[in-house]
C-alpha positions as CSV (number, residue, x, y, z in Angstrom):
1,M,14.7,33.6,-18.2
2,A,18.3,34.4,-19.1
3,C,20.0,32.5,-21.9
4,A,22.8,33.0,-24.3
5,P,22.0,34.2,-27.9
6,S,20.7,31.2,-29.8
7,R,23.4,29.0,-31.4
8,F,20.9,26.3,-32.5
9,P,18.1,26.6,-35.0
10,A,14.7,27.0,-33.4
11,P,12.2,24.1,-33.7
12,P,9.2,24.5,-35.9
13,D,5.8,25.4,-34.6
14,E,3.8,22.7,-32.8
15,D,1.3,20.7,-34.9
16,P,-2.0,22.4,-34.3
17,E,-3.8,19.2,-34.9
18,L,-2.3,17.5,-31.8
19,T,-5.0,17.9,-29.2
20,V,-5.9,16.3,-25.8
21,D,-8.6,14.3,-27.6
22,T,-5.9,12.5,-29.6
23,A,-3.3,12.2,-26.9
24,T,-1.8,8.7,-26.3
25,A,-1.0,7.1,-23.0
26,T,2.5,8.4,-23.5
27,D,1.3,11.9,-23.9
28,I,-0.8,11.6,-20.7
29,Y,2.3,10.2,-18.9
30,K,4.4,13.1,-20.0
31,T,1.7,15.6,-19.0
32,K,1.7,14.2,-15.5
33,V,5.5,14.2,-15.2
34,T,5.7,17.8,-16.5
35,A,3.1,19.0,-14.1
36,A,4.9,17.3,-11.2
37,F,8.2,18.9,-12.0
38,N,6.6,22.3,-12.8
39,G,5.1,22.2,-9.3
40,A,8.4,21.2,-7.7
41,A,10.8,23.5,-9.6
42,A,11.0,26.3,-7.0
43,T,12.3,23.9,-4.3
44,Y,13.8,21.2,-6.4
45,D,17.0,19.8,-4.8
46,R,17.2,22.7,-2.4
47,L,15.8,21.4,0.9
48,G,18.7,20.1,3.0
49,V,19.5,17.1,0.9
50,E,22.5,16.7,-1.4
51,F,22.3,14.2,-4.2
52,F,21.8,15.5,-7.7
53,T,24.6,18.1,-7.5
54,P,27.4,15.6,-6.6
55,M,26.0,13.1,-9.0
56,G,26.0,15.7,-11.8
57,R,29.6,16.8,-11.0
58,R,30.7,13.2,-11.2
59,L,28.9,12.6,-14.5
60,V,30.7,15.6,-15.9
61,E,34.0,14.2,-14.8
62,R,33.3,11.0,-16.6
63,A,32.0,12.7,-19.7
64,A,35.1,14.9,-19.8
65,P,33.8,17.8,-22.0
66,R,36.6,19.7,-23.7
67,P,37.0,23.4,-24.4
68,G,35.2,24.5,-27.5
69,Q,32.8,21.6,-27.8
70,R,29.0,21.8,-28.2
71,L,27.0,19.9,-25.5
72,L,23.4,18.9,-25.2
73,D,22.0,18.2,-21.7
74,V,18.7,16.2,-21.9
75,G,16.4,16.9,-18.9
76,C,18.7,19.5,-17.5
77,G,16.6,20.4,-14.5
78,L,18.2,23.2,-12.6
79,G,21.6,22.6,-14.1
80,A,23.4,20.2,-11.8
81,T,25.2,18.7,-14.8
82,L,24.8,21.5,-17.3
83,L,26.5,24.3,-15.4
84,P,29.7,22.5,-14.4
85,A,29.9,21.1,-17.9
86,A,29.5,24.6,-19.4
87,R,32.4,25.9,-17.3
88,L,34.7,23.2,-18.8
89,L,33.6,24.1,-22.4
90,G,35.0,27.6,-22.0
91,P,34.1,30.7,-23.9
92,Q,34.5,29.0,-27.3
93,G,32.2,26.2,-26.4
94,S,28.4,26.1,-26.0
95,A,25.8,24.2,-24.2
96,L,22.1,23.7,-24.7
97,G,19.9,22.5,-21.8
98,I,16.4,21.1,-22.6
99,D,13.7,20.1,-20.2
100,I,10.0,19.3,-20.6
101,A,9.1,21.3,-17.6
102,E,8.9,25.1,-18.3
103,A,9.3,26.0,-14.6
104,M,12.6,24.0,-14.4
105,I,13.9,26.0,-17.4
106,E,12.9,29.2,-15.7
107,Q,14.7,28.3,-12.5
108,A,17.8,27.2,-14.4
109,G,17.8,30.5,-16.3
110,R,17.9,32.4,-13.0
111,E,20.9,30.4,-11.8
112,I,22.7,30.9,-15.1
113,E,22.1,34.6,-14.8
114,R,23.3,34.6,-11.2
115,Q,26.5,32.8,-12.1
116,G,27.1,35.0,-15.2
117,I,27.5,32.1,-17.6
118,D,26.8,33.4,-21.2
119,T,27.5,30.2,-23.2
120,V,24.4,28.3,-22.2
121,E,21.0,28.3,-23.9
122,L,17.9,26.8,-22.4
123,R,14.8,25.5,-24.2
124,V,11.6,23.8,-23.2
125,M,11.6,20.6,-25.2
126,D,10.6,17.0,-25.1
127,G,13.9,15.1,-24.6
128,E,12.4,12.0,-26.2
129,H,12.1,13.8,-29.6
130,P,14.6,16.6,-29.6
131,D,13.9,18.8,-32.6
132,L,17.5,19.7,-33.3
133,P,19.9,19.5,-36.3
134,E,21.8,16.3,-37.0
135,R,25.5,16.2,-36.2
136,S,25.4,19.4,-34.2
137,F,26.8,18.3,-30.9
138,D,30.0,16.8,-29.6
139,L,28.5,15.5,-26.4
140,V,25.0,14.5,-25.2
141,V,24.5,14.1,-21.4
142,G,21.6,13.2,-19.2
143,S,21.6,12.7,-15.5
144,Y,18.7,10.5,-14.2
145,S,16.7,11.7,-17.3
146,V,17.3,9.8,-20.5
147,I,16.4,6.4,-19.1
148,F,13.0,7.5,-17.8
149,L,11.7,8.5,-21.2
150,P,8.8,6.2,-22.4
151,D,10.9,5.1,-25.4
152,A,14.4,5.6,-24.1
153,R,16.0,3.1,-26.4
154,G,14.4,4.9,-29.4
155,A,15.7,8.2,-28.0
156,L,19.2,6.9,-27.8
157,A,19.2,6.4,-31.6
158,R,18.0,9.9,-32.1
159,Y,20.9,11.2,-29.9
160,A,23.3,9.3,-32.0
161,R,22.1,11.2,-35.1
162,L,22.6,14.5,-33.2
163,L,26.3,13.7,-32.6
164,R,29.2,14.6,-34.8
165,D,31.6,11.9,-35.9
166,G,33.4,10.7,-32.7
167,G,30.8,12.4,-30.5
168,R,29.9,10.8,-27.2
169,I,27.0,10.2,-24.9
170,A,27.1,10.1,-21.1
171,F,24.3,9.4,-18.7
172,T,23.4,8.1,-15.3
173,S,20.9,5.5,-14.2
174,P,19.9,3.9,-10.9
175,V,21.3,0.5,-10.4
176,F,18.1,-1.6,-10.7
177,S,17.6,-4.9,-9.0
178,Q,14.5,-7.1,-8.5
179,D,12.4,-6.7,-5.4
180,T,13.7,-3.3,-4.4
181,F,11.8,0.0,-4.6
182,P,12.7,1.6,-7.9
183,F,15.2,4.6,-8.0
184,L,16.1,4.4,-4.3
185,P,18.8,2.5,-2.5
186,P,17.9,-1.0,-1.3
187,L,17.5,0.2,2.4
188,F,14.4,2.1,1.4
189,T,12.6,-1.1,0.5
190,R,12.0,-1.9,4.2
191,W,10.0,1.4,4.4
192,I,8.4,1.6,1.0
193,P,6.9,-1.7,-0.1
194,L,6.4,-2.3,-3.8
195,S,2.7,-2.6,-3.2
196,L,2.5,1.2,-2.8
197,L,3.2,1.5,-6.5
198,E,-0.2,0.2,-7.2
199,H,-1.6,3.6,-6.3
200,L,0.4,5.2,-9.2
201,P,-0.8,5.6,-12.8
202,A,-0.5,2.3,-14.8
203,A,2.9,3.3,-16.4
204,W,4.5,3.2,-12.9
205,H,3.2,-0.2,-11.8
206,P,5.9,-2.7,-10.9
207,E,5.3,-4.9,-14.0
208,R,5.4,-1.9,-16.3
209,L,8.6,-0.6,-14.6
210,R,10.3,-4.0,-15.0
211,E,9.3,-4.1,-18.6
212,Q,10.4,-0.5,-19.4
213,L,13.5,-0.3,-17.1
214,H,14.8,-3.5,-15.7
215,S,14.4,-5.3,-19.1
216,W,17.4,-3.4,-20.5
217,L,19.1,-1.5,-17.7
218,E,19.5,-4.1,-14.9
219,D,22.0,-6.3,-16.8
220,P,25.0,-4.4,-18.2
221,A,25.1,-6.7,-21.1
222,D,21.5,-5.7,-22.1
223,L,22.4,-2.0,-21.7
224,T,25.5,-2.4,-23.9
225,A,23.4,-4.2,-26.5
226,A,20.8,-1.4,-26.5
227,L,23.5,1.2,-27.0
228,R,25.1,-0.7,-29.9
229,T,21.7,-1.1,-31.5
230,A,21.2,2.6,-31.1
231,G,24.4,3.4,-33.0
232,F,27.1,3.5,-30.3
233,R,30.4,1.7,-29.6
234,D,33.0,1.6,-26.9
235,V,30.4,1.4,-24.2
236,E,31.7,1.8,-20.6
237,I,29.5,1.1,-17.6
238,T,30.7,1.9,-14.1
239,D,28.7,1.6,-10.9
240,E,29.7,4.0,-8.1
241,S,28.1,5.2,-4.8
242,V,27.0,8.7,-4.4
243,D,26.9,10.0,-0.8
244,M,23.4,11.3,-0.4
245,T,23.3,13.5,2.7
246,A,20.3,14.9,4.6
247,V,20.0,17.1,7.7
248,S,17.1,15.1,9.0
249,G,14.6,12.5,8.1
250,A,11.9,15.1,7.9
251,D,14.1,17.1,5.5
252,W,14.5,14.0,3.3
253,V,10.7,13.5,3.2
254,T,10.1,17.1,2.2
255,W,12.8,16.9,-0.5
256,S,11.2,13.7,-1.9
257,H,8.1,15.7,-2.7
258,T,10.2,17.7,-5.2
259,Q,11.6,14.7,-7.0
260,G,10.2,11.9,-9.1
261,M,8.7,10.4,-5.9
262,R,6.4,13.4,-5.8
263,L,4.1,11.3,-8.1
264,L,3.8,8.7,-5.4
265,W,3.0,11.2,-2.7
266,Q,0.3,12.7,-4.9
267,H,-1.5,9.4,-5.5
268,L,-1.2,7.8,-2.0
269,P,-4.4,7.8,0.2
270,E,-4.0,10.2,3.1
271,D,-3.6,7.5,5.7
272,E,-1.0,5.6,3.8
273,A,0.9,8.8,3.1
274,A,1.0,9.6,6.8
275,A,2.2,6.2,7.7
276,L,4.9,6.3,5.1
277,R,6.0,9.7,6.2
278,T,6.4,8.5,9.8
279,R,8.3,5.3,8.7
280,L,10.7,7.3,6.6
281,T,11.3,10.1,9.1
282,E,12.0,7.7,12.0
283,G,14.0,5.2,9.9
284,L,16.3,7.9,8.4
285,D,16.8,9.7,11.7
286,A,18.2,6.5,13.1
287,L,20.9,6.6,10.5
288,R,22.5,9.8,11.7
289,G,26.3,9.7,11.8
290,D,28.6,11.1,14.4
291,D,28.5,14.4,12.5
292,G,24.8,14.6,13.0
293,V,24.1,14.2,9.3
294,I,22.3,11.3,7.6
295,H,24.5,9.6,5.0
296,I,23.0,7.2,2.4
297,D,25.1,5.4,-0.1
298,V,23.2,5.5,-3.4
299,P,24.4,3.2,-6.1
300,V,24.5,5.0,-9.4
301,R,25.4,3.6,-12.9
302,Y,27.5,5.9,-15.1
303,V,27.4,5.1,-18.8
304,T,29.5,6.5,-21.6
305,A,29.7,5.5,-25.3
306,T,30.9,6.9,-28.6
307,V,28.8,7.2,-31.7
308,D,29.7,4.5,-34.2
309,R,30.8,6.4,-37.3
Protein backbone atom coordinates (compact mmCIF):
# COMPACT_ATOMS: atom_id res chain seq x y z
CA MET A 1 0.00 0.00 0.00
CA ALA A 2 1.37 3.40 -0.95
CA CYS A 3 0.69 6.35 1.30
CA ALA A 4 2.23 9.67 2.10
CA PRO A 5 4.47 10.03 5.14
CA SER A 6 2.31 10.14 8.24
CA ARG A 7 0.97 13.61 9.08
CA PHE A 8 -1.32 12.33 11.83
CA PRO A 9 -0.42 10.62 15.14
CA ALA A 10 -0.84 6.85 15.01
CA PRO A 11 -3.63 5.35 17.13
CA PRO A 12 -2.70 3.35 20.23
CA ASP A 13 -2.56 -0.44 20.18
CA GLU A 14 -5.87 -2.25 20.30
CA ASP A 15 -7.18 -3.37 23.68
CA PRO A 16 -6.00 -6.99 24.05
CA GLU A 17 -8.96 -7.74 26.31
CA LEU A 18 -11.49 -7.16 23.50
CA THR A 19 -12.28 -10.66 22.21
CA VAL A 20 -14.93 -12.33 20.11
CA ASP A 21 -16.45 -13.70 23.32
CA THR A 22 -17.23 -10.16 24.52
CA ALA A 23 -18.29 -8.75 21.16
CA THR A 24 -21.59 -6.88 21.10
CA ALA A 25 -24.20 -7.03 18.38
CA THR A 26 -22.59 -3.91 16.94
CA ASP A 27 -19.22 -5.64 16.75
CA ILE A 28 -20.79 -8.58 14.93
CA TYR A 29 -22.52 -6.21 12.51
CA LYS A 30 -19.24 -4.45 11.75
CA THR A 31 -17.47 -7.77 11.27
CA LYS A 32 -20.03 -8.80 8.65
CA VAL A 33 -19.79 -5.47 6.84
CA THR A 34 -16.00 -5.55 6.90
CA ALA A 35 -15.92 -9.07 5.49
CA ALA A 36 -18.38 -8.13 2.75
CA PHE A 37 -16.33 -5.16 1.57
CA ASN A 38 -13.02 -6.98 1.92
CA GLY A 39 -14.44 -9.61 -0.41
CA ALA A 40 -15.68 -7.02 -2.88
CA ALA A 41 -12.69 -4.67 -2.91
CA ALA A 42 -10.99 -6.00 -6.04
CA THR A 43 -14.03 -5.27 -8.23
CA TYR A 44 -15.77 -2.55 -6.21
CA ASP A 45 -17.37 0.07 -8.51
CA ARG A 46 -15.47 -1.26 -11.54
CA LEU A 47 -17.97 -3.43 -13.38
CA GLY A 48 -19.66 -1.35 -16.04
CA VAL A 49 -21.73 0.77 -13.64
CA GLU A 50 -21.06 4.44 -12.84
CA PHE A 51 -22.43 5.82 -9.60
CA PHE A 52 -19.99 6.34 -6.73
CA THR A 53 -17.50 8.25 -8.87
CA PRO A 54 -19.90 10.97 -10.09
CA MET A 55 -21.52 11.16 -6.64
CA GLY A 56 -18.09 11.56 -5.04
CA ARG A 57 -17.12 14.32 -7.45
CA ARG A 58 -20.35 16.18 -6.73
CA LEU A 59 -19.82 15.86 -2.98
CA VAL A 60 -16.38 17.39 -3.38
CA GLU A 61 -17.90 20.28 -5.35
CA ARG A 62 -20.35 20.95 -2.53
CA ALA A 63 -17.72 20.50 0.19
CA ALA A 64 -15.38 22.91 -1.65
CA PRO A 65 -12.04 21.98 -0.06
CA ARG A 66 -9.46 24.78 -0.31
CA PRO A 67 -5.72 24.60 -0.95
CA GLY A 68 -3.72 23.92 2.19
CA GLN A 69 -6.55 22.41 4.22
CA ARG A 70 -6.48 19.07 6.07
CA LEU A 71 -9.27 16.67 5.19
CA LEU A 72 -10.62 13.42 6.67
CA ASP A 73 -12.61 11.02 4.46
CA VAL A 74 -14.63 8.55 6.55
CA GLY A 75 -15.25 5.26 4.74
CA CYS A 76 -13.06 6.29 1.84
CA GLY A 77 -13.47 3.07 -0.15
CA LEU A 78 -11.37 3.26 -3.32
CA GLY A 79 -11.16 7.04 -3.19
CA ALA A 80 -14.13 8.31 -5.22
CA THR A 81 -14.29 11.36 -2.93
CA LEU A 82 -10.82 11.28 -1.42
CA LEU A 83 -8.82 11.58 -4.64
CA PRO A 84 -10.63 14.52 -6.30
CA ALA A 85 -10.60 16.30 -2.92
CA ALA A 86 -6.85 15.73 -2.52
CA ARG A 87 -6.18 17.34 -5.88
CA LEU A 88 -7.99 20.50 -4.75
CA LEU A 89 -6.06 20.60 -1.46
CA GLY A 90 -2.83 21.01 -3.39
CA PRO A 91 0.73 20.26 -2.29
CA GLN A 92 0.36 22.22 0.96
CA GLY A 93 -2.77 20.36 2.00
CA SER A 94 -3.22 16.80 3.21
CA ALA A 95 -5.92 14.15 3.29
CA LEU A 96 -6.45 11.09 5.45
CA GLY A 97 -8.72 8.32 4.19
CA ILE A 98 -9.99 5.74 6.66
CA ASP A 99 -11.98 2.59 6.04
CA ILE A 100 -12.85 -0.41 8.19
CA ALA A 101 -12.06 -2.81 5.32
CA GLU A 102 -8.35 -3.47 4.92
CA ALA A 103 -8.73 -4.64 1.32
CA MET A 104 -10.38 -1.33 0.39
CA ILE A 105 -7.43 0.56 1.83
CA GLU A 106 -5.04 -1.64 -0.12
CA GLN A 107 -6.88 -1.04 -3.39
CA ALA A 108 -7.08 2.71 -2.72
CA GLY A 109 -3.34 2.73 -2.04
CA ARG A 110 -2.67 1.23 -5.46
CA GLU A 111 -4.78 3.91 -7.12
CA ILE A 112 -3.03 6.67 -5.19
CA GLU A 113 0.32 5.28 -6.30
CA ARG A 114 -0.88 5.02 -9.91
CA GLN A 115 -2.00 8.65 -9.88
CA GLY A 116 1.16 9.83 -8.16
CA ILE A 117 -0.62 11.67 -5.34
CA ASP A 118 1.74 12.14 -2.37
CA THR A 119 -0.46 14.16 -0.01
CA VAL A 120 -2.82 11.32 0.95
CA GLU A 121 -2.49 8.92 3.85
CA LEU A 122 -4.62 5.81 4.32
CA ARG A 123 -5.46 3.89 7.47
CA VAL A 124 -7.62 0.97 8.43
CA MET A 125 -9.88 2.46 11.08
CA ASP A 126 -13.41 2.25 12.44
CA GLY A 127 -15.11 5.42 11.24
CA GLU A 128 -17.56 5.34 14.14
CA HIS A 129 -14.74 5.84 16.65
CA PRO A 130 -11.89 7.61 14.80
CA ASP A 131 -8.85 7.60 17.05
CA LEU A 132 -7.45 10.94 15.92
CA PRO A 133 -6.41 14.22 17.58
CA GLU A 134 -9.06 16.82 18.27
CA ARG A 135 -9.15 19.96 16.10
CA SER A 136 -6.83 18.45 13.50
CA PHE A 137 -8.98 18.79 10.35
CA ASP A 138 -10.62 21.54 8.38
CA LEU A 139 -13.07 19.27 6.59
CA VAL A 140 -14.64 15.86 7.26
CA VAL A 141 -16.36 14.12 4.34
CA GLY A 142 -18.18 10.82 3.96
CA SER A 143 -19.95 9.53 0.87
CA TYR A 144 -22.61 6.89 1.64
CA SER A 145 -20.62 5.95 4.73
CA VAL A 146 -21.23 8.09 7.80
CA ILE A 147 -24.97 7.50 7.96
CA PHE A 148 -24.63 3.69 7.97
CA LEU A 149 -22.57 3.57 11.15
CA PRO A 150 -24.51 1.86 13.96
CA ASP A 151 -24.35 5.04 16.07
CA ALA A 152 -24.08 7.63 13.31
CA ARG A 153 -25.47 10.44 15.42
CA GLY A 154 -22.88 9.79 18.11
CA ALA A 155 -20.17 9.71 15.45
CA LEU A 156 -21.24 13.14 14.17
CA ALA A 157 -20.43 14.61 17.59
CA ARG A 158 -17.01 12.95 17.47
CA TYR A 159 -16.34 14.48 14.05
CA ALA A 160 -17.24 17.90 15.43
CA ARG A 161 -14.46 17.49 17.99
CA LEU A 162 -12.00 16.60 15.21
CA LEU A 163 -12.67 19.85 13.36
CA ARG A 164 -10.85 23.10 13.85
CA ASP A 165 -12.83 26.26 14.53
CA GLY A 166 -14.90 27.00 11.43
CA GLY A 167 -14.37 23.48 10.11
CA ARG A 168 -17.05 21.79 8.04
CA ILE A 169 -18.61 18.39 7.47
CA ALA A 170 -20.04 17.19 4.15
CA PHE A 171 -21.67 13.84 3.49
CA THR A 172 -24.19 12.06 1.28
CA SER A 173 -27.19 9.94 2.10
CA PRO A 174 -29.87 8.13 0.14
CA VAL A 175 -33.19 9.97 0.10
CA PHE A 176 -35.18 7.65 2.33
CA SER A 177 -38.93 7.18 2.06
CA GLN A 178 -41.38 4.70 3.50
CA ASP A 179 -42.25 1.51 1.61
CA THR A 180 -39.32 1.62 -0.78
CA PHE A 181 -36.30 -0.66 -0.77
CA PRO A 182 -33.56 1.07 1.23
CA PHE A 183 -30.60 2.68 -0.53
CA LEU A 184 -31.99 2.19 -4.07
CA PRO A 185 -34.21 4.41 -6.27
CA PRO A 186 -37.96 3.82 -5.90
CA LEU A 187 -38.19 1.94 -9.21
CA PHE A 188 -36.31 -0.98 -7.64
CA THR A 189 -39.12 -1.62 -5.17
CA ARG A 190 -41.11 -3.35 -7.90
CA TRP A 191 -38.31 -5.92 -8.22
CA ILE A 192 -36.99 -6.10 -4.65
CA PRO A 193 -39.84 -6.41 -2.14
CA LEU A 194 -39.10 -5.39 1.42
CA SER A 195 -39.91 -8.93 2.52
CA LEU A 196 -36.51 -10.03 1.17
CA LEU A 197 -34.85 -8.08 3.97
CA GLU A 198 -36.12 -10.68 6.42
CA HIS A 199 -33.30 -12.92 5.19
CA LEU A 200 -30.71 -10.43 6.40
CA PRO A 201 -29.17 -10.22 9.88
CA ALA A 202 -31.47 -8.55 12.40
CA ALA A 203 -29.74 -5.17 12.10
CA TRP A 204 -30.94 -4.91 8.48
CA HIS A 205 -34.59 -5.86 9.02
CA PRO A 206 -37.09 -3.19 7.91
CA GLU A 207 -38.11 -2.15 11.42
CA ARG A 208 -34.48 -1.77 12.51
CA LEU A 209 -33.60 0.20 9.39
CA ARG A 210 -36.51 2.56 9.95
CA GLU A 211 -35.39 3.04 13.55
CA GLN A 212 -31.73 3.58 12.66
CA LEU A 213 -32.06 5.52 9.41
CA HIS A 214 -35.53 6.82 8.64
CA SER A 215 -36.00 8.12 12.18
CA TRP A 216 -33.52 10.95 11.63
CA LEU A 217 -32.63 11.00 7.93
CA GLU A 218 -35.98 10.90 6.15
CA ASP A 219 -37.20 14.32 7.32
CA PRO A 220 -34.71 17.19 6.71
CA ALA A 221 -35.89 18.82 9.93
CA ASP A 222 -34.86 15.73 11.93
CA LEU A 223 -31.50 15.60 10.16
CA THR A 224 -30.89 19.28 10.88
CA ALA A 225 -31.78 18.76 14.54
CA ALA A 226 -29.36 15.80 14.77
CA LEU A 227 -26.52 17.87 13.35
CA ARG A 228 -27.21 20.76 15.71
CA THR A 229 -27.25 18.37 18.67
CA ALA A 230 -23.91 16.99 17.47
CA GLY A 231 -22.36 20.47 17.52
CA PHE A 232 -22.96 21.90 14.04
CA ARG A 233 -24.69 24.97 12.62
CA ASP A 234 -25.47 26.40 9.18
CA VAL A 235 -26.87 23.09 8.00
CA GLU A 236 -27.59 22.87 4.28
CA ILE A 237 -29.49 19.92 2.79
CA THR A 238 -29.90 19.53 -0.96
CA ASP A 239 -31.43 16.60 -2.85
CA GLU A 240 -30.12 15.98 -6.36
CA SER A 241 -30.25 13.10 -8.82
CA VAL A 242 -27.13 11.23 -9.81
CA ASP A 243 -27.24 9.57 -13.22
CA MET A 244 -26.36 5.96 -12.52
CA THR A 245 -25.43 4.24 -15.76
CA ALA A 246 -25.05 0.56 -16.57
CA VAL A 247 -24.04 -1.23 -19.74
CA SER A 248 -26.61 -3.97 -19.11
CA GLY A 249 -28.91 -5.40 -16.49
CA ALA A 250 -26.53 -8.29 -15.99
CA ASP A 251 -23.68 -5.84 -15.37
CA TRP A 252 -25.75 -4.02 -12.75
CA VAL A 253 -26.53 -7.30 -10.95
CA THR A 254 -22.85 -8.25 -10.94
CA TRP A 255 -21.93 -4.76 -9.68
CA SER A 256 -24.52 -5.01 -6.89
CA HIS A 257 -22.56 -7.96 -5.48
CA THR A 258 -19.68 -5.56 -4.79
CA GLN A 259 -21.75 -2.97 -2.88
CA GLY A 260 -23.79 -2.99 0.31
CA MET A 261 -26.37 -5.14 -1.45
CA ARG A 262 -23.77 -7.92 -1.34
CA LEU A 263 -25.08 -8.70 2.15
CA LEU A 264 -28.52 -9.42 0.72
CA TRP A 265 -27.18 -11.69 -2.01
CA GLN A 266 -25.16 -13.62 0.56
CA HIS A 267 -28.21 -14.33 2.72
CA LEU A 268 -30.87 -15.05 0.11
CA PRO A 269 -31.90 -18.68 -0.45
CA GLU A 270 -30.66 -19.90 -3.82
CA ASP A 271 -34.08 -20.00 -5.47
CA GLU A 272 -34.99 -16.47 -4.34
CA ALA A 273 -31.59 -15.16 -5.44
CA ALA A 274 -32.06 -16.67 -8.90
CA ALA A 275 -35.55 -15.18 -9.22
CA LEU A 276 -34.30 -11.76 -8.10
CA ARG A 277 -31.42 -11.90 -10.55
CA THR A 278 -33.83 -12.56 -13.40
CA ARG A 279 -36.24 -9.80 -12.37
CA LEU A 280 -33.46 -7.24 -12.10
CA THR A 281 -31.73 -8.19 -15.33
CA GLU A 282 -34.91 -8.16 -17.42
CA GLY A 283 -36.35 -5.06 -15.75
CA LEU A 284 -33.18 -3.01 -16.13
CA ASP A 285 -32.57 -4.08 -19.73
CA ALA A 286 -36.01 -2.72 -20.55
CA LEU A 287 -34.78 0.72 -19.46
CA ARG A 288 -32.06 1.04 -22.10
CA GLY A 289 -31.97 4.45 -23.75
CA ASP A 290 -31.34 5.32 -27.38
CA ASP A 291 -27.62 5.27 -26.60
CA GLY A 292 -27.89 1.61 -25.59
CA VAL A 293 -27.04 2.44 -21.98
CA ILE A 294 -29.27 2.04 -18.92
CA HIS A 295 -29.78 5.37 -17.12
CA ILE A 296 -31.22 5.45 -13.60
CA ASP A 297 -31.91 8.68 -11.73
CA VAL A 298 -30.78 8.07 -8.16
CA PRO A 299 -31.90 10.69 -5.63
CA VAL A 300 -28.99 11.61 -3.36
CA ARG A 301 -29.05 13.90 -0.33
CA TYR A 302 -26.02 16.20 0.06
CA VAL A 303 -25.50 17.59 3.56
CA THR A 304 -23.05 20.24 4.71
CA ALA A 305 -22.65 21.98 8.06
CA THR A 306 -20.14 24.05 10.03
CA VAL A 307 -18.87 23.19 13.49
CA ASP A 308 -20.54 25.45 16.05
CA ARG A 309 -17.60 27.22 17.67
